[in-house]
C-alpha positions in Angstrom: 0.0 0.0 0.0 1.2 3.5 -0.8 0.3 7.0 0.3 -3.5 7.6 0.3 -4.4 3.9 0.2 -3.2 3.3 -3.4 -1.7 0.0 -4.5 1.9 -0.1 -5.7 3.1 -2.8 -8.1 5.7 -5.3 -6.9 8.7 -6.5 -8.8 9.8 -10.0 -8.0 13.3 -11.4 -8.5 15.2 -14.5 -7.7 18.5 -14.9 -6.0 18.4 -11.7 -4.2 20.8 -11.1 -1.3 19.5 -12.1 2.1 20.1 -8.5 3.3 17.3 -7.2 1.1 14.5 -8.6 3.3 14.1 -10.5 6.5 12.1 -13.3 4.8 15.0 -14.1 2.5 16.4 -17.3 4.1 17.3 -19.3 0.9 19.1 -18.0 -2.2 16.4 -19.3 -4.6 13.4 -18.0 -2.7 11.3 -15.3 -4.4 11.5 -11.9 -2.7 8.8 -9.2 -3.4 10.2 -5.7 -3.2 7.6 -2.9 -3.4 8.3 -0.5 -6.2 7.7 3.1 -4.9 8.3 6.4 -6.6 10.3 9.1 -5.0 7.2 10.8 -3.5 7.8 13.9 -1.4 6.5 13.6 2.1 3.5 15.8 2.9 5.3 17.8 5.5 8.1 18.7 3.1 5.9 19.8 0.3 6.7 23.2 -1.1 10.0 23.5 0.9 12.1 24.5 -2.2 9.4 27.0 -3.3 9.5 28.5 0.2 13.3 28.8 0.1 13.1 30.4 -3.3 10.4 32.9 -2.1 12.6 33.8 0.9 15.6 34.4 -1.3 13.5 36.6 -3.6 12.2 38.6 -0.7 15.8 39.0 0.6 17.0 40.3 -2.8 14.1 42.7 -2.9 15.0 44.0 0.6 18.7 44.4 -0.3 17.7 46.3 -3.4 15.4 48.6 -1.4 18.1 49.3 1.1 20.6 50.1 -1.7 18.1 52.5 -3.2 17.5 54.3 0.1 21.2 54.9 0.7 22.3 58.4 -0.5 24.6 58.4 -3.5 27.5 60.8 -3.5 27.2 63.8 -5.9 29.3 64.2 -9.0 31.4 67.0 -7.4 32.3 64.8 -4.5 33.2 61.9 -6.8 35.4 64.1 -8.9 37.1 65.5 -5.8 37.8 62.1 -4.4 39.2 60.9 -7.8 41.4 63.9 -8.1 43.0 63.6 -4.6 42.2 60.3 -2.8 44.2 61.4 0.3 42.0 64.4 0.9 38.4 64.4 2.2 36.5 67.7 2.4 34.7 68.3 5.7 33.0 71.6 5.1 33.0 74.8 3.0 32.5 78.4 4.0 29.8 79.1 1.4 29.2 82.7 2.4 32.9 83.6 2.1 33.1 83.7 -1.7 29.9 85.7 -1.8 30.8 88.2 0.9 34.5 88.6 0.2 37.0 88.9 -2.6 39.8 86.4 -2.1 43.3 87.5 -3.0 45.4 84.6 -1.7 44.9 81.3 0.1 47.1 79.1 2.3 46.6 75.6 3.8 47.5 75.4 7.5 47.2 72.9 10.3 45.0 73.2 13.4 45.4 72.1 17.0 42.5 70.0 18.2 41.6 67.7 21.0 40.3 64.1 20.5 36.5 64.9 20.8 36.9 67.7 18.2 38.5 65.3 15.7 35.7 62.8 16.1 33.1 65.5 15.6 34.9 66.6 12.5 34.8 63.1 11.1 31.0 63.2 11.5 30.9 66.6 9.7 29.5 68.6 12.6 31.3 71.9 12.1 30.4 75.3 10.8 32.7 78.1 9.4 30.0 80.7 8.6 30.9 83.0 11.5 34.6 82.1 11.8 37.6 84.3 11.1 41.3 84.3 11.9 43.4 86.8 13.9 47.1 87.3 14.5 47.8 87.5 18.2 51.1 87.2 20.1 52.9 86.0 17.0 50.4 83.2 16.3 47.3 82.8 14.1 44.1 81.9 16.0 40.8 80.6 14.5 37.9 82.3 16.2 34.2 81.6 16.0 34.5 78.2 14.4 31.7 76.0 15.8 32.7 72.4 16.3 29.8 70.5 17.9 30.3 68.5 21.1 30.9 64.8 20.7 28.1 63.0 22.6 30.2 60.0 23.8 32.9 62.2 25.3 30.7 63.0 28.4 32.4 65.3 30.9 35.6 65.3 28.8 33.9 67.3 26.1 35.3 70.5 24.5 33.9 74.0 24.2 32.4 74.2 20.8 33.4 77.8 20.0 36.8 78.0 21.8 39.7 79.8 20.0 42.0 77.3 18.2 45.6 77.8 17.2 46.5 77.4 13.5 49.9 75.9 12.6 52.0 77.8 9.9 55.6 78.0 9.0 57.4 81.1 10.1 57.8 82.6 6.6 54.1 82.0 5.9 53.2 83.5 9.3 55.2 86.7 8.6 53.7 87.1 5.1 50.1 86.6 6.3 50.6 88.8 9.4 51.8 91.7 7.3 48.9 91.5 4.9 46.4 91.0 7.6 47.4 94.3 9.1 46.6 96.1 5.9 43.5 98.3 5.8 40.4 96.5 4.7 41.9 93.0 4.7 40.9 90.1 6.9 41.7 86.4 7.3 38.7 84.1 6.6 38.6 80.3 6.7 37.4 79.0 3.3 37.5 75.2 3.8 38.3 72.5 6.3 39.4 69.0 5.2 41.3 65.9 6.2 44.6 65.3 4.4 46.3 62.0 5.1 44.4 61.8 8.4 45.3 65.3 9.6 42.8 68.2 9.9 43.6 71.2 7.6 42.2 74.7 7.2 42.3 76.7 4.0 42.8 80.3 5.1 42.2 83.2 2.7 43.3 86.8 2.7 40.0 88.6 1.8 38.4 92.0 1.4 34.7 92.5 2.0 32.5 93.2 -1.0 30.2 96.1 -1.4 26.6 95.7 -2.5 27.3 96.7 -6.1 30.1 94.2 -6.2 27.8 91.4 -5.1 25.2 92.4 -7.7 27.8 92.4 -10.4 29.0 88.9 -9.4 25.4 87.6 -9.4 24.8 89.1 -12.9 28.0 87.5 -14.3 27.1 84.1 -12.8 23.6 84.3 -14.3 25.1 85.2 -17.7 27.4 82.2 -17.5 24.5 79.9 -16.7 22.5 81.2 -19.6 25.4 80.7 -22.0 25.8 77.1 -20.8 22.0 76.4 -21.3 22.2 77.7 -24.9 25.2 75.5 -25.6 23.5 72.5 -24.2 20.4 73.1 -26.4 22.5 73.4 -29.5 24.1 70.0 -28.8 
């Protein structure tokens, strides 16, 4: 009898080995062995289909997660390809709009451990920051580096003055120009270079209103020219 009460055919053979059945006592005795197909047990039915469905759901979840992750912009990709050892932390966006930049210089900065960890998370602002020469050193003032949550009571003051590291020749040149009338030292960018925090300092002069309007007109004209060129292509 098979599954569900159905009869299964038997195939009889002579001279089978005694190990085949318990009734095989003599070599010439006929032994009936039931012929049964490879029937899947009822409890295991659909196991492979279930595994396949779980795999499909897993692939769909991984695809959904990959689509939800933010993709880096083209500018960030180009910057990373140009200099793989340099990672930009933040830009001072208002500096180029409010000031005319005459010269720039990359300098180091003295930080504590919690400040470095906050920089790696990108929690810094240069919008209200400026540099000042004091006692033969250059200090960064007004730079807001947020507190690191896991530092607890060993945290830092977010807006404390921070010393910038320059060579003596660079320090003399910048100090002389900083004392000129109408010029100021403004941080333009902060980035990591080979694991060290760097600040790009600029010698700038504040723009007047008509200067800002002129810059905006020129930028709009450039955008219009680019649009026309793209349409012709």
